[in-house]
Structures are given as C-alpha cells and as structure tokens.
N, C-alpha and C positions, 0 to 999 in steps of 0.2 A: 568720623574717626571711631573705629571699633576696636575694642579690646576683647580678645578671645582668651578665656581662662581655662587652664588645665589643672586639675587637682590630683596630686600624686598621693595615693593612700595605700595602706597595707596594714597587715599585722605588725605589731611593734618589732623593731630590730630585724627588719627584712631587707634593708638597704635603700630606703627612699632617698636619703640625703646623698648617698654615694651616686645614685643614678642622676639625681638633680645636678650634681657637679659635672657629670659627664655630658649631659645635655646642654647645660648652660656654658660650660667651658671655663669655669673659674671656681675657686674655693668658696663654698657657701656653707652655712650651718656648721654644726659640730658632729664629728663622727667618733663614736665609741661603741665598743662591743657590749652594750647593755640596753635594757629597755627604756623607752620614753626619754631618749636624749633630746628629741625635738619636742618642746613644750607648747609652742604656739605655732599656728599656721604662718608661714613666711612666704611672701610673694617675691618672685625673681623674674626679671624681664629677659625673655629668650631672644626676641628680635622685634624691631619696629620698622615701619616703612617711612619714607619721606612724607607721605600723606597723613601720617599720624596713627595708622593702624598698628596694633601691638599684640604680641603673643606672650602671655604671662604663664609661668609655672608656679604652682603653690606646693610647697613642701609642708605636709601636715603631720601632726602627732600620730603615732601608730595606735591602732586599736589594741586595747589591753586584753582583759578577760572577756573575750567575745561571747562565749557561751553564757556567762552570767549576765552580760549586758542584754542579750537577746531575751532571756527569761524575764528580766525586769521590763523591757519594752513591750513584750507581749501582753502584759497585764493592763496596759493602758489602751484607751480607745483610739487615741491619736498618738502613736508611740513616739515618733520623731518630734512632733510639736511639744509633747509633754516633756520629753527628755531635755530639750533645749531650754525649757523654762525652769528646770530644776537647777539648784546650785549645790555643788558638792565641795567639801573642803579639799582643795587641791593637794594638801599634804597628807590627809588621812585616807583618801581614796583616789590615788593618782591614776590608776587605770581608767576609772569612770570619767574623771575630769579630762584626761587626754582624749578619750573617745568623744567626749562632748565637743571639744575644739575641732576635731576632724569632721564630725558630722555637720557642725555649723558651717564650716568652710564649704563643704560640698553642696549643701542646700542653698547657701547664699551666693556663692561665687562661681561654681563650676559650670562650664559649658560641656565639658567631657571629663570623665573620671579615668585616670590611669591607675589601675589596681595592680599592685606588684605582688607576685607570689614567689616563693622559694622553689625553683624548679629542680633542686637537688633532692627534694622529697617527691615521692609518688603522690599523685593527686588524692588518692584515698587516704593517705597517711597524714595529710595536712588538715587536722581537725578544725582549725580555725576558719577554714574557707567557707564551710556551709553557713555558720551563723553570720559571717560578714557579708555573704551574698544576700542573706535575708535583710540585713540592714541596708545594703545598697539598693535592693528592690524597693524598700520603703522610700528612699530618697528620689527615685524616679529619674535619674540622669543616665545618659548613655555611658557604657563602661567598656574600656579596652583593657584586657588582661595582659600584663607584661611578664614574661618569664625571666626571672633574675637568677643569679648564682648558677649559671650553666657551666662555669669553668672556662678553661681556655677555649679559643675558637676551634670549632670542630667541623668535620665534613657536614655538608648541608643536610644529609639524610638523618643524621642524629638529632639535629635541631627540629626537623620536621616530625620525627617520632615523638619528641616531647610535646611539641605543639599539638599534634593529633590527640595525644593522651589527655592533655588538659582541655582541649576543645570538647572531646567526648564527655569528660567529667562535668563540664559546665553547660552542656547542651540544654538543660532544663531551665536556663535563665535567659529569657529573650532579650533582656536589656544588655547582655554581653555582646557587643558588636563584633569584636575580633579577639583572637589570641595570638600574640606576637612574641618571638624571642628577642630580648633586648637586655643583655647582661650589663650590669653597672660597671664591671671591670674590663670587659673585653668586647664591648659593642664596636661595630664598624660604622663609620659615618653613613654609608649607603643604607643601613637599616633605619636611620632616622627618617628617610623619605617614605619608607613603608609606613612608619608610624604617622607621619604627617598626612599621608593619603587616607589612612584610617580615620584620623581626626576629622578631616574634611568631609568624609562620608557620613560621619556621625552628627555633623552640625545641621541645623535647619537651613533651608534655602536662603533665608534672609541674611545669614551671616557668612555664606560661602564665598561671596565675591571678595569680601575683605580678607577672608582667610586665604584665598587663592593668591592675593598679592603678598601676603606674609610668607606663604610657602615658596613663592618665586624668589623672594629676597633671601630666604634660607638657602635655596638651591644655588643662587649666585655666590653666596658666601662660601659654601663648601666647594663649589667648582673653582673659585679663585684659589682656594687653599690647595686643591688638587693640582691645578696647573702650575702653581708656584713650586710644589713639591717635585713635579716632574722636571721643571727647569733646573732646580738644585741638583738633581741626580744626573741630568744631561750634562751640566757643567762639570760635575765630578768625573764622569767617565771621559769627557773630553780632556780634562787635565791629566788624568791617568794615561790616556792613550798617547799623549804628546810628551810625557815626561821621559827623559832619557839621561844617561850618564856616559860621557865620553871616556874611552880607555886610552891609556898611553900606548904608543907604538913600541911593542916589545921585541920587534925583530923576528928573524926566522926561528930563533930558539923558542921564543914565546909562543909563536904559532904552532910549532911542533908540540910543545907541552900542552897546548890547549887541545890539539887533536888527540893527544894521549888521554886527556880527561874524558873525551867522548867514549873511547873504547875501554876506559877503566885502567889505563896504564900509568896514571900519574895522579897526584893529589890535586886539590882544588887550587885555584889561582887567588892569591891574596888581593891582586888588583881587582879582579872580578867580584870577589866577596865584598870588598869595600864599596864598590860601585853599587852592588845590590843592596847593601845595608843603607846607603844614602837614599836609594829609591824607596826602600821599605819604610824608612823614617818619614819620608814625604807622604807616602800613601797613608800611613797611620794618622798623620796630621789631617789629611783630607777627609778620612773616614770620620774622625772626631768632629771636625769642623762642620761637615755637611749633616752629620747626625744631630749636632746641636742646632743647626738651622731648622731641621725638620721638627725638632722638639719645640723650639720657640714658635714656629709657624702654627703648630697645633695647640698652642696655649698651655704647654706642659712645663712643669718645673724640672729642675735637675739638670745634670750634664750627661754627656754620652758615657756609657759604661766602657770599661776597658775592652779593647778589641784585640783578640789574639790573632796574630798574623803567622800562621803555620806554613811550613814548607815554602818559604819565600823563594829560595833559589830555583825551584821548579817553575816559577812564574815569570822567568825572564827569557827574553829572546836577545841573542847577541848578533850584532851586525859587524862583520869583519871586513876591514880594509885589507884586501889581499893583492899585493902587487903581482904583475904578470910573471915576473921572474920567480917570486916566491911560490906562486901557485904551481908553476912548472916543476919546481923542486919537490913540492909536496906531492904533486901528481906522480912523480917518479917513484916516490916512496910507497904510495898507495896503489900504484898500477892503475891510476885513472878511476878508482872507486872511491866515492865520497859518501858521506852520511846522509842518505835520503835526499840528495841535493835536488833531484828532479821534482820530487813532491814539494820540497820547501820552496823552490822557485815558483812553482805553480801557486803556492799559497801566499807568495809575496815576500819571501825572505828566508835566509838560512837560520834555522833555529838550533842553536847549540844546546846540547843536553837533552834534546827532545827526540833523538833518533839513534839508531844503531847502524854500524857499517853493514850495508846490505849488498855491497858489490854491484851497485847500479853503475854500469860502465857508460860514460858519457860519449864514447865513440870519437868521432872526428873532431868534436868541439874541443877536446883536450882540457887539461887543467887550467891552462892560461885562459882559454875561452870561457871556462866556468867562472874564473875570477872576474872577467869583464861582465859576464851576465849578472853576477851577484851585484857588482857595483852599479851596473846600469839599472837593474830592477829596483835596487834600494836607493839609488841616488846618493851614495855615501862617499864622503870625503875623508872620514876617519872612523875608527872603530868605536862602537858604543853598545850599551845594553839598554833595553827598554822592555816594557811589559809585552808579553806575547799576546797573540789574538786569543788563544785559549784562556789566558789570564784575564783578559778584558771580558770574555764571556762569563767567567766565574764572578768577576766584580759586578757584572750586570745582574747576576742572580742575587748576590748578597745585597746589592743596592735595593732591589725590590723587596727582599726580606726585611731590610731595615725600614722601608716605607710601610709595609704591612704591619710591622710591630708597632710603629708609632701611630698609624691610622686606626688601629684597634684599641688603643690604650685609653681606658676610662679615666677621666680627670680625677675621679674620687679616690684614686689610689695614692695620690700625692706625688712625690718626686719620681721622675721617670727612671726606671731601672731596666737594663738589658736582661731579658730572660731567655729561656729556651724557646725556639720557634716551634709552633705546632708541626708535627711531622709531615702532614699532608701538604704544607705550603711549598716546600722546595721542589718536589717533582712536578707540581703544576706549573711553577715558574719556568723550570727547565723546558718543559714541553712547549709552553707558549713562546719562549725565546727561540727555540729551535725552529718554530714555524716562521720566524722573522729573521732567520739567519742570513738570508741574502741581503736584506736591508742593513743589518748590522755590519756585515762584511763590507758593504759599500761605504759605510761611515768609517770603519777602521782603516780602509784603504786611503782615506784622506787625512789620516792623522799626521802625516809628515808635512802637510801644507802649512804655510805661514799663517798664524792666527789672524793677522790683519787682512791677508789676502782672502781668507776663507769667508770673511764677513759674517761670522757667527753661524754659518750654515751647519757645521758639524754639531755643536751643542743643540741647535734647534731640531736637527734631524733626529738626534738621539733622544731628546725630550719627547718628540712625537712618537718614536718607536716605543719608548717606555710607557707613555700614556696609553697607547693602543694595547700594549701587553697587559697593563694593569686593569684596563676596562674588561678585557677578556677574562682575567683572573677573578675579578670581583663577580662577574657573571657566573663563573663556575663555582665560586665559593658560596654565593648566595643566589642559587637558581630561582627564577621567578620574581626577583626584585627588579623593579623598574629603575634602571640607572639614569640619573639626571645628567646625561652627557650630551 
C-alpha cells in the first residue's frame, strides 16, 4: 500500500486552495482575497484504489516575503535545515512562519511539488519566482510548474504561447520537470491526465507501479462521468425530438389562413402559438433539468441559470392533415404551386414558416396527390407541431455548449453560474456536428417511432454521436493532450 503525495505550493494568494478544490472536486479550505489564508499544510485525498494505494494533495501556506527569506537562508551553511529548526512568533512574523510550514511539508511529505504561478503576469515581472526557485532547488524535489489565472478557456495556441514563455524563463532550473497550463477556475478535466502523466514521469521507478493503478482509477472515474454526461444529453435530444403538440382541425378556412401566414397575408394563428408555447415550456424545463443533472454529476453546487429561449416560433415544424378534397381546393387557388414542397418532402416533412412560395409545380401528381404524399411520408393522422430538424441541430449545438461549460468549471468558484461561452467553442461544435450530419439525420428520422418499440436505440445512438463529437472537440481544443478514451 503506497501513498503518493503532491504538495501544492506557490507565492501567497496565487490560488492554491482554489485549484485544490477543482482537483479534489469538493469545497476544502478557506478562500479569501488576502495573503496567508492557509495557515497550516492540509492533506486531502484525491483518490485511492481497492488495493489501498492513495494519491494525496497537500495545500500548503503560501510563501510570503520570498526575497527577504532567501537572504536569511543564504547566511546559513545548511539553509533549509537551519530554517526548519528556528521558531518564529507566528503573530509577529507571519510571512516567515507561513513559509516555514510550506518548506517543512515539501521536505517531509512531497513526492512531487506542484508550483503554481500567476500566468496573467509576464514571467519577468513575477519577481517572487526567482527566490522561490532558489528555495525549491534547496529542497531537491521534482517540480511541475502550473500556470494559473489564465482566464476563460482560450484557443490552444494562446495557452501554448504562455507555456513556452514560462518554460524559457525557467530553463535554468533542471529540477523543473514540466510547465503545464491548469487554471483553477477554467480547467478542463482532460488536462488533469496531462498533469498525472507528468507526475508519473517525475516519480522514481519504485513508486510508478502504484501510481499507474491510481492514474487508471482516476481515468475510470472521469470516463464514467463523461459517459453519463453524454447519456443525459442523448436522452434530452431524444425527448425534444419526440415532443409534439396536436392541433385542432380548423377546416378549410383554417388551412387557407395558415397558407396565408406563409406568404405574409395573414396574422399568426392563436392555436399554433399556444401549441408552440407549450412546447417551449417543456423545452425550458428539460434544459433546466438536464443542466442540473450535469452540475450534480460534476460535483458542483448551484442550480441551472436562467435560459433564454429566443425566436421560439422559428424552431417549429408543422405537420398538416390535409384531406384530398381540401388539398384539391387549395391546389386550385395556388395553381399547383406549393411552398418548397418537393424539398420539404425530401427532407421528411412539410415545414411551415420555413420557406417561400417558389412556384414549384408538382405536375401530374396534383394537389390531392401531394396531400397523400405528405400524409404517407409523415404517417400523420392529425395536425401537430414539433421541433424541426434544424431546431434539433441547434439544440445539439447548445447541448454541447452546456456540457463544455460545466466540464471546464473549476470547483473553487463555488456555486455554478451560467456565463458567456468562449467565442471559439460554437464554430468548432458546428463544424464537428456537420461532419456527423448523416448519422444525426438517421436518428431524427426515427423520432416518430414508439419509445417502447425503439428499445432505447435513439438515445443510445445520439449519446454515441455526441460522445464522438465531444472527443473530437476536446482534441481540437487541447491539441497534443492524450485523451483517456
């Protein structure tokens, strides 16, 4: 039974406890915007195996006046040993006392040191780094430098630029094994595997076998979380695709008014608006419910933020029950020209409000034949409104945006709040979903199937499409990272 210890150290008030919360997945320690909030080194269990191996993270007090500390240490023949035998009044010289606790923890406990720096500063402007590197050199432990306070998730090349700048700045310190971006507020879980790979490389051979089992246990935990997230979103899209509202039979007059709406000759239908409102209410509830599920699954507090459902009416497809006699009468009025009917039939249904009268003459099929084709293709016994395929595509995009927002959320921030998505996320999602358009179309085509008869195939298929899409997204967002899939 082996315990691997990681000591998280930095200059004071750089975000150690916040990062500890994100890695551990629960609230630990106290967070305030002031120096020396953490007074003593605190141990937290990250994960353990059934065999008894464990990975522990130590949150240590921050280094205080590093320059003055180094000057004092240089005066001694054995600086660290002398420093740890000295006793300072913790109230009169708090920076020195806090530094003593951090150094003691690293020397006595650490297998690997995680040294956190503020990446919002240029390396040359962070004056505390040089003396603290000297202190860490005296301690003689392998060090991984973590770049914190990077801001919201950014395109990978920006992270790499910061990483390269800090690596060059620290090139003269051979005990620094790696420089890695890992923001306390906006880290993504896949970055944790790069961190664990670096930890494993820094350990002696005698401890790597135990660490490998811990890394595998961590991988399985995160993959289970990932798969469960995709299942939640697959069920969400399945529910949306099957949801519909029946419309009352309004007779020939109602059908004529509805055709008038298409060409802008009449106002909106109260019946349709009421049906759309009911669909919108159910969609909003599903968005809230599934976002709450994602939040809970990732160990975050808070409830889903308010979701604004804009332009709802444009997201509906209407399926019309047109009797042959009525269709013939309408065909006489329109001279056989219907709104994009040929294209709509090819796509699987007549989409009201989504096209203009283009004079597509159906020829010998006639209006009565067109009515039969619509009913046959749609399998409709009554009129209804439901989400269009375009709407389901947009819901797929926003579902993955919600997932990325939660998956990047640092636990140290406290309760979950919906914020603006980084601008580069949406176009990447749209590109990846477009590549899987055929598979999505096949899933949407089954949405009219009875839920019992489908045997769960639709949500399973959608979950797999979403999982494949998300893996591709994470590979593009974090190029070079080994995805544990």
